[in-house]
N, CA, C and O atoms as a GROMACS GRO file, in nm:
protein
  392
    1MET      N    1   1.036  13.706 -15.002
    1MET     CA    2   0.949  13.596 -14.967
    1MET      C    3   1.078  13.477 -15.058
    1MET      O    4   1.075  13.456 -15.179
    2LYS      N    5   1.195  13.407 -14.945
    2LYS     CA    6   1.261  13.322 -15.014
    2LYS      C    7   1.229  13.178 -15.064
    2LYS      O    8   1.147  13.095 -15.024
    3GLN      N    9   1.321  13.175 -15.161
    3GLN     CA   10   1.285  13.033 -15.250
    3GLN      C   11   1.411  12.963 -15.205
    3GLN      O   12   1.515  13.012 -15.161
    4ILE      N   13   1.375  12.819 -15.229
    4ILE     CA   14   1.444  12.720 -15.228
    4ILE      C   15   1.423  12.615 -15.292
    4ILE      O   16   1.338  12.540 -15.243
    5LEU      N   17   1.492  12.569 -15.425
    5LEU     CA   18   1.466  12.466 -15.469
    5LEU      C   19   1.584  12.327 -15.477
    5LEU      O   20   1.707  12.330 -15.485
    6ILE      N   21   1.506  12.228 -15.472
    6ILE     CA   22   1.565  12.114 -15.484
    6ILE      C   23   1.594  12.023 -15.578
    6ILE      O   24   1.513  11.933 -15.558
    7ILE      N   25   1.682  11.984 -15.698
    7ILE     CA   26   1.694  11.966 -15.788
    7ILE      C   27   1.782  11.826 -15.840
    7ILE      O   28   1.891  11.863 -15.884
    8SER      N   29   1.772  11.734 -15.846
    8SER     CA   30   1.913  11.654 -15.903
    8SER      C   31   1.842  11.562 -16.023
    8SER      O   32   1.724  11.548 -16.054
    9GLY      N   33   1.978  11.500 -16.083
    9GLY     CA   34   1.911  11.406 -16.223
    9GLY      C   35   1.914  11.292 -16.168
    9GLY      O   36   1.819  11.225 -16.207
   10LYS      N   37   1.993  11.226 -16.080
   10LYS     CA   38   1.942  11.095 -16.023
   10LYS      C   39   1.844  11.073 -15.917
   10LYS      O   40   1.860  11.126 -15.807
   11GLY      N   41   1.765  11.012 -15.938
   11GLY     CA   42   1.682  10.939 -15.828
   11GLY      C   43   1.758  10.864 -15.720
   11GLY      O   44   1.876  10.833 -15.732
   12GLY      N   45   1.677  10.836 -15.606
   12GLY     CA   46   1.738  10.738 -15.519
   12GLY      C   47   1.844  10.875 -15.430
   12GLY      O   48   1.909  10.828 -15.337
   13THR      N   49   1.857  10.983 -15.446
   13THR     CA   50   1.933  11.087 -15.364
   13THR      C   51   1.877  11.122 -15.233
   13THR      O   52   1.967  11.180 -15.173
   14GLY      N   53   1.766  11.114 -15.154
   14GLY     CA   54   1.676  11.183 -15.076
   14GLY      C   55   1.630  11.298 -15.082
   14GLY      O   56   1.611  11.363 -14.979
   15LYS      N   57   1.605  11.344 -15.202
   15LYS     CA   58   1.559  11.516 -15.240
   15LYS      C   59   1.433  11.523 -15.151
   15LYS      O   60   1.398  11.612 -15.074
   16THR      N   61   1.356  11.369 -15.192
   16THR     CA   62   1.209  11.419 -15.130
   16THR      C   63   1.196  11.402 -15.002
   16THR      O   64   1.099  11.455 -14.946
   17PHE      N   65   1.307  11.312 -14.916
   17PHE     CA   66   1.335  11.248 -14.795
   17PHE      C   67   1.362  11.401 -14.717
   17PHE      O   68   1.306  11.437 -14.613
   18PHE      N   69   1.478  11.495 -14.807
   18PHE     CA   70   1.541  11.619 -14.688
   18PHE      C   71   1.457  11.709 -14.767
   18PHE      O   72   1.526  11.811 -14.770
   19THR      N   73   1.328  11.739 -14.845
   19THR     CA   74   1.215  11.802 -14.849
   19THR      C   75   1.141  11.817 -14.735
   19THR      O   76   1.123  11.906 -14.652
   20GLY      N   77   1.090  11.669 -14.761
   20GLY     CA   78   1.024  11.620 -14.622
   20GLY      C   79   1.012  11.711 -14.497
   20GLY      O   80   0.917  11.773 -14.450
   21CYS      N   81   1.155  11.695 -14.454
   21CYS     CA   82   1.199  11.726 -14.331
   21CYS      C   83   1.201  11.895 -14.340
   21CYS      O   84   1.148  11.966 -14.254
   22LEU      N   85   1.277  11.950 -14.470
   22LEU     CA   86   1.285  12.134 -14.424
   22LEU      C   87   1.138  12.169 -14.396
   22LEU      O   88   1.088  12.256 -14.324
   23ALA      N   89   1.075  12.063 -14.486
   23ALA     CA   90   0.875  12.133 -14.448
   23ALA      C   91   0.840  12.138 -14.353
   23ALA      O   92   0.760  12.225 -14.321
   24VAL      N   93   0.890  12.039 -14.258
   24VAL     CA   94   0.847  12.026 -14.147
   24VAL      C   95   0.908  12.121 -14.045
   24VAL      O   96   0.857  12.166 -13.942
   25ALA      N   97   0.969  12.131 -14.071
   25ALA     CA   98   1.086  12.251 -14.042
   25ALA      C   99   1.041  12.398 -14.056
   25ALA      O  100   1.060  12.473 -13.959
   26VAL      N  101   1.007  12.428 -14.125
   26VAL     CA  102   1.004  12.596 -14.198
   26VAL      C  103   0.813  12.614 -14.184
   26VAL      O  104   0.733  12.526 -14.216
   27LYS      N  105   0.779  12.746 -14.130
   27LYS     CA  106   0.674  12.725 -14.126
   27LYS      C  107   0.643  12.890 -14.252
   27LYS      O  108   0.724  12.965 -14.307
   28ASN      N  109   0.514  12.887 -14.251
   28ASN     CA  110   0.444  12.946 -14.334
   28ASN      C  111   0.508  12.951 -14.454
   28ASN      O  112   0.578  13.051 -14.474
   29LYS      N  113   0.499  12.826 -14.581
   29LYS     CA  114   0.595  12.784 -14.674
   29LYS      C  115   0.446  12.744 -14.774
   29LYS      O  116   0.324  12.749 -14.759
   30VAL      N  117   0.522  12.712 -14.858
   30VAL     CA  118   0.463  12.627 -15.016
   30VAL      C  119   0.491  12.622 -15.076
   30VAL      O  120   0.535  12.700 -15.160
   31LEU      N  121   0.468  12.442 -15.057
   31LEU     CA  122   0.516  12.326 -15.161
   31LEU      C  123   0.497  12.309 -15.306
   31LEU      O  124   0.385  12.311 -15.358
   32VAL      N  125   0.588  12.295 -15.359
   32VAL     CA  126   0.528  12.222 -15.523
   32VAL      C  127   0.614  12.144 -15.521
   32VAL      O  128   0.731  12.175 -15.497
   33ASP      N  129   0.563  11.980 -15.557
   33ASP     CA  130   0.634  11.881 -15.587
   33ASP      C  131   0.609  11.862 -15.741
   33ASP      O  132   0.498  11.828 -15.781
   34CYS      N  133   0.741  11.890 -15.847
   34CYS     CA  134   0.699  11.911 -15.967
   34CYS      C  135   0.792  11.802 -16.053
   34CYS      O  136   0.806  11.813 -16.174
   35ASP      N  137   0.859  11.686 -15.968
   35ASP     CA  138   0.904  11.561 -16.009
   35ASP      C  139   0.809  11.462 -16.139
   35ASP      O  140   0.744  11.364 -16.102
   36VAL      N  141   0.812  11.500 -16.275
   36VAL     CA  142   0.773  11.446 -16.371
   36VAL      C  143   0.708  11.309 -16.371
   36VAL      O  144   0.607  11.280 -16.435
   37ASP      N  145   0.792  11.210 -16.273
   37ASP     CA  146   0.820  11.102 -16.284
   37ASP      C  147   0.770  11.043 -16.185
   37ASP      O  148   0.731  10.926 -16.184
   38ALA      N  149   0.767  11.127 -16.085
   38ALA     CA  150   0.696  11.025 -15.958
   38ALA      C  151   0.702  11.161 -15.821
   38ALA      O  152   0.769  11.171 -15.718
   39ALA      N  153   0.592  11.251 -15.887
   39ALA     CA  154   0.550  11.341 -15.736
   39ALA      C  155   0.482  11.295 -15.676
   39ALA      O  156   0.366  11.279 -15.712
   40ASN      N  157   0.533  11.253 -15.547
   40ASN     CA  158   0.505  11.174 -15.401
   40ASN      C  159   0.540  11.251 -15.273
   40ASN      O  160   0.525  11.201 -15.161
   41LEU      N  161   0.573  11.340 -15.287
   41LEU     CA  162   0.606  11.435 -15.170
   41LEU      C  163   0.469  11.461 -15.085
   41LEU      O  164   0.471  11.502 -14.969
   42HIS      N  165   0.353  11.432 -15.158
   42HIS     CA  166   0.214  11.428 -15.034
   42HIS      C  167   0.239  11.320 -14.963
   42HIS      O  168   0.228  11.325 -14.840
   43LEU      N  169   0.282  11.190 -15.037
   43LEU     CA  170   0.280  11.051 -14.895
   43LEU      C  171   0.351  11.096 -14.771
   43LEU      O  172   0.322  11.043 -14.664
   44LEU      N  173   0.444  11.191 -14.776
   44LEU     CA  174   0.525  11.215 -14.677
   44LEU      C  175   0.439  11.262 -14.552
   44LEU      O  176   0.422  11.213 -14.440
   45LEU      N  177   0.373  11.423 -14.638
   45LEU     CA  178   0.315  11.532 -14.564
   45LEU      C  179   0.165  11.528 -14.541
   45LEU      O  180   0.097  11.585 -14.455
   46HIS      N  181   0.127  11.437 -14.648
   46HIS     CA  182  -0.050  11.488 -14.622
   46HIS      C  183  -0.076  11.614 -14.667
   46HIS      O  184  -0.174  11.650 -14.602
   47PRO      N  185  -0.050  11.686 -14.727
   47PRO     CA  186  -0.114  11.828 -14.739
   47PRO      C  187  -0.233  11.836 -14.788
   47PRO      O  188  -0.303  11.754 -14.848
   48GLU      N  189  -0.259  12.006 -14.738
   48GLU     CA  190  -0.424  12.023 -14.789
   48GLU      C  191  -0.397  12.115 -14.918
   48GLU      O  192  -0.365  12.234 -14.910
   49ILE      N  193  -0.418  12.027 -15.066
   49ILE     CA  194  -0.424  12.010 -15.165
   49ILE      C  195  -0.520  12.173 -15.177
   49ILE      O  196  -0.633  12.174 -15.129
   50LYS      N  197  -0.476  12.277 -15.230
   50LYS     CA  198  -0.542  12.391 -15.304
   50LYS      C  199  -0.594  12.320 -15.444
   50LYS      O  200  -0.698  12.263 -15.476
   51GLU      N  201  -0.455  12.357 -15.521
   51GLU     CA  202  -0.462  12.327 -15.700
   51GLU      C  203  -0.397  12.206 -15.748
   51GLU      O  204  -0.294  12.155 -15.704
   52ALA      N  205  -0.482  12.160 -15.861
   52ALA     CA  206  -0.408  12.046 -15.891
   52ALA      C  207  -0.439  12.070 -16.086
   52ALA      O  208  -0.519  12.147 -16.138
   53TYR      N  209  -0.381  12.011 -16.129
   53TYR     CA  210  -0.388  12.046 -16.238
   53TYR      C  211  -0.352  11.898 -16.344
   53TYR      O  212  -0.267  11.813 -16.319
   54GLU      N  213  -0.429  11.901 -16.446
   54GLU     CA  214  -0.430  11.756 -16.530
   54GLU      C  215  -0.247  11.760 -16.576
   54GLU      O  216  -0.178  11.860 -16.554
   55PHE      N  217  -0.210  11.675 -16.621
   55PHE     CA  218  -0.073  11.680 -16.669
   55PHE      C  219  -0.071  11.602 -16.851
   55PHE      O  220  -0.122  11.497 -16.891
   56ILE      N  221  -0.020  11.670 -16.898
   56ILE     CA  222  -0.022  11.651 -17.052
   56ILE      C  223   0.066  11.684 -17.108
   56ILE      O  224   0.092  11.797 -17.150
   57GLY      N  225   0.160  11.533 -17.120
   57GLY     CA  226   0.269  11.535 -17.156
   57GLY      C  227   0.285  11.503 -17.339
   57GLY      O  228   0.185  11.501 -17.410
   58GLY      N  229   0.432  11.478 -17.398
   58GLY     CA  230   0.420  11.472 -17.530
   58GLY      C  231   0.315  11.321 -17.565
   58GLY      O  232   0.262  11.245 -17.485
   59LYS      N  233   0.315  11.319 -17.673
   59LYS     CA  234   0.259  11.212 -17.765
   59LYS      C  235   0.320  11.095 -17.740
   59LYS      O  236   0.442  11.079 -17.739
   60LEU      N  237   0.187  10.960 -17.706
   60LEU     CA  238   0.254  10.865 -17.670
   60LEU      C  239   0.269  10.772 -17.839
   60LEU      O  240   0.265  10.829 -17.947
   61ALA      N  241   0.284  10.638 -17.822
   61ALA     CA  242   0.319  10.589 -17.927
   61ALA      C  243   0.214  10.556 -17.985
   61ALA      O  244   0.129  10.605 -17.911
   62GLN      N  245   0.144  10.492 -18.092
   62GLN     CA  246   0.046  10.409 -18.155
   62GLN      C  247   0.068  10.313 -18.255
   62GLN      O  248   0.150  10.329 -18.345
   63ILE      N  249  -0.008  10.208 -18.242
   63ILE     CA  250   0.016  10.116 -18.356
   63ILE      C  251  -0.110  10.081 -18.426
   63ILE      O  252  -0.214  10.060 -18.364
   64ASP      N  253  -0.099  10.074 -18.556
   64ASP     CA  254  -0.223  10.109 -18.590
   64ASP      C  255  -0.274   9.969 -18.654
   64ASP      O  256  -0.211   9.912 -18.743
   65LYS      N  257  -0.418   9.911 -18.588
   65LYS     CA  258  -0.374   9.790 -18.636
   65LYS      C  259  -0.446   9.748 -18.757
   65LYS      O  260  -0.482   9.630 -18.752
   66THR      N  261  -0.478   9.810 -18.862
   66THR     CA  262  -0.514   9.798 -18.977
   66THR      C  263  -0.414   9.756 -19.048
   66THR      O  264  -0.429   9.659 -19.122
   67LYS      N  265  -0.288   9.827 -19.038
   67LYS     CA  266  -0.138   9.799 -19.087
   67LYS      C  267  -0.080   9.689 -19.004
   67LYS      O  268  -0.050   9.588 -19.067
   68CYS      N  269  -0.063   9.689 -18.898
   68CYS     CA  270  -0.024   9.618 -18.803
   68CYS      C  271   0.031   9.458 -18.866
   68CYS      O  272  -0.064   9.380 -18.857
   69ILE      N  273   0.116   9.411 -18.907
   69ILE     CA  274   0.126   9.278 -18.935
   69ILE      C  275   0.184   9.182 -18.797
   69ILE      O  276   0.184   9.059 -18.807
   70GLU      N  277   0.229   9.245 -18.680
   70GLU     CA  278   0.278   9.171 -18.601
   70GLU      C  279   0.456   9.165 -18.613
   70GLU      O  280   0.507   9.080 -18.540
   71CYS      N  281   0.506   9.208 -18.658
   71CYS     CA  282   0.678   9.150 -18.728
   71CYS      C  283   0.725   9.156 -18.650
   71CYS      O  284   0.803   9.064 -18.626
   72GLY      N  285   0.712   9.290 -18.533
   72GLY     CA  286   0.814   9.301 -18.399
   72GLY      C  287   0.927   9.388 -18.376
   72GLY      O  288   1.012   9.401 -18.288
   73LEU      N  289   0.895   9.451 -18.500
   73LEU     CA  290   1.002   9.593 -18.521
   73LEU      C  291   0.968   9.638 -18.416
   73LEU      O  292   1.046   9.617 -18.324
   74CYS      N  293   0.862   9.703 -18.390
   74CYS     CA  294   0.791   9.805 -18.308
   74CYS      C  295   0.885   9.757 -18.204
   74CYS      O  296   0.980   9.830 -18.176
   75ARG      N  297   0.871   9.643 -18.142
   75ARG     CA  298   0.937   9.581 -17.996
   75ARG      C  299   1.042   9.601 -17.999
   75ARG      O  300   1.092   9.656 -17.902
   76GLU      N  301   1.121   9.567 -18.108
   76GLU     CA  302   1.268   9.554 -18.086
   76GLU      C  303   1.331   9.737 -18.052
   76GLU      O  304   1.408   9.769 -17.962
   77ASN      N  305   1.277   9.816 -18.140
   77ASN     CA  306   1.343   9.963 -18.149
   77ASN      C  307   1.252  10.019 -18.051
   77ASN      O  308   1.226  10.137 -18.073
   78CYS      N  309   1.204   9.976 -17.966
   78CYS     CA  310   1.105  10.044 -17.853
   78CYS      C  311   1.193  10.068 -17.717
   78CYS      O  312   1.195   9.974 -17.638
   79LYS      N  313   1.259  10.173 -17.687
   79LYS     CA  314   1.367  10.190 -17.617
   79LYS      C  315   1.339  10.203 -17.463
   79LYS      O  316   1.423  10.210 -17.373
   80PHE      N  317   1.180  10.205 -17.452
   80PHE     CA  318   1.142  10.224 -17.298
   80PHE      C  319   1.056  10.039 -17.300
   80PHE      O  320   0.970  10.001 -17.221
   81ASN      N  321   1.104   9.974 -17.392
   81ASN     CA  322   0.981   9.846 -17.366
   81ASN      C  323   0.840   9.882 -17.360
   81ASN      O  324   0.782   9.862 -17.253
   82ALA      N  325   0.804   9.910 -17.415
   82ALA     CA  326   0.616   9.975 -17.395
   82ALA      C  327   0.531   9.908 -17.468
   82ALA      O  328   0.408   9.911 -17.459
   83ILE      N  329   0.622   9.823 -17.571
   83ILE     CA  330   0.526   9.721 -17.654
   83ILE      C  331   0.525   9.623 -17.579
   83ILE      O  332   0.631   9.576 -17.537
   84GLY      N  333   0.362   9.551 -17.536
   84GLY     CA  334   0.350   9.450 -17.492
   84GLY      C  335   0.371   9.352 -17.593
   84GLY      O  336   0.416   9.395 -17.699
   85GLU      N  337   0.350   9.241 -17.584
   85GLU     CA  338   0.332   9.068 -17.693
   85GLU      C  339   0.246   9.086 -17.742
   85GLU      O  340   0.261   9.053 -17.860
   86ASP      N  341   0.132   9.131 -17.723
   86ASP     CA  342  -0.015   9.167 -17.765
   86ASP      C  343   0.008   9.292 -17.849
   86ASP      O  344  -0.090   9.345 -17.901
   87PHE      N  345   0.127   9.342 -17.865
   87PHE     CA  346   0.134   9.519 -17.962
   87PHE      C  347   0.079   9.601 -17.936
   87PHE      O  348   0.086   9.696 -18.014
   88LYS      N  349  -0.003   9.616 -17.818
   88LYS     CA  350  -0.053   9.756 -17.770
   88LYS      C  351   0.035   9.823 -17.681
   88LYS      O  352   0.113   9.768 -17.603
   89VAL      N  353   0.019   9.937 -17.696
   89VAL     CA  354   0.129   9.992 -17.612
   89VAL      C  355   0.094  10.018 -17.510
   89VAL      O  356  -0.025  10.048 -17.499
   90ASP      N  357   0.195  10.019 -17.371
   90ASP     CA  358   0.162  10.061 -17.254
   90ASP      C  359   0.177  10.190 -17.212
   90ASP      O  360   0.289  10.235 -17.188
   91GLU      N  361   0.078  10.254 -17.200
   91GLU     CA  362   0.071  10.382 -17.178
   91GLU      C  363   0.161  10.442 -17.065
   91GLU      O  364   0.199  10.558 -17.078
   92LEU      N  365   0.193  10.380 -16.968
   92LEU     CA  366   0.258  10.433 -16.816
   92LEU      C  367   0.445  10.432 -16.836
   92LEU      O  368   0.537  10.495 -16.784
   93SER      N  369   0.432  10.295 -16.969
   93SER     CA  370   0.610  10.333 -16.983
   93SER      C  371   0.649  10.375 -17.143
   93SER      O  372   0.764  10.378 -17.187
   94CYS      N  373   0.528  10.404 -17.220
   94CYS     CA  374   0.546  10.479 -17.340
   94CYS      C  375   0.608  10.660 -17.292
   94CYS      O  376   0.548  10.746 -17.228
   95GLU      N  377   0.744  10.665 -17.352
   95GLU     CA  378   0.761  10.784 -17.326
   95GLU      C  379   0.737  10.839 -17.450
   95GLU      O  380   0.747  10.960 -17.427
   96GLY      N  381   0.709  10.825 -17.577
   96GLY     CA  382   0.719  10.901 -17.701
   96GLY      C  383   0.786  10.864 -17.817
   96GLY      O  384   0.894  10.911 -17.780
   97CYS      N  385   0.806  10.830 -17.902
   97CYS     CA  386   0.912  10.783 -17.988
   97CYS      C  387   1.005  10.886 -18.047
   97CYS      O  388   0.947  10.962 -18.124
   98THR      N  389   1.094  10.902 -18.036
   98THR     CA  390   1.201  10.999 -18.025
   98THR      C  391   1.330  10.958 -18.210
   98THR      O  392   1.432  11.026 -18.230
   0.00000   0.00000   0.00000
C-alpha cells in the first residue's frame, strides 16, 4: 500500500482542492482529513463515513465569576481575542492559555 501525505503550515495553498482532485482520480483509497482547524474535505467528496471520533483538545480558559472583578486584564492578554465584553470565553476562538 502506498501512502501520500499532503501537508503545509499555510492555509489557502490548495491542499484540500488538490487532495479532492487526487481522490477522484485514484481508485481503492482511504482518505483521512486530519486538519485540526477545518477538516472540510467531506464538503467536496461527500464520502461514506465509516468511523468518527470526538475531538478532545487542550484545556480552555475559564473565568471564575466568583473572583472576577471585570478589570479587563484577561481580555488584554488573550492572544486569540476569545474573551467577550461580557467576560465569557468564546470556546470556538479559545486555544488555551500559554
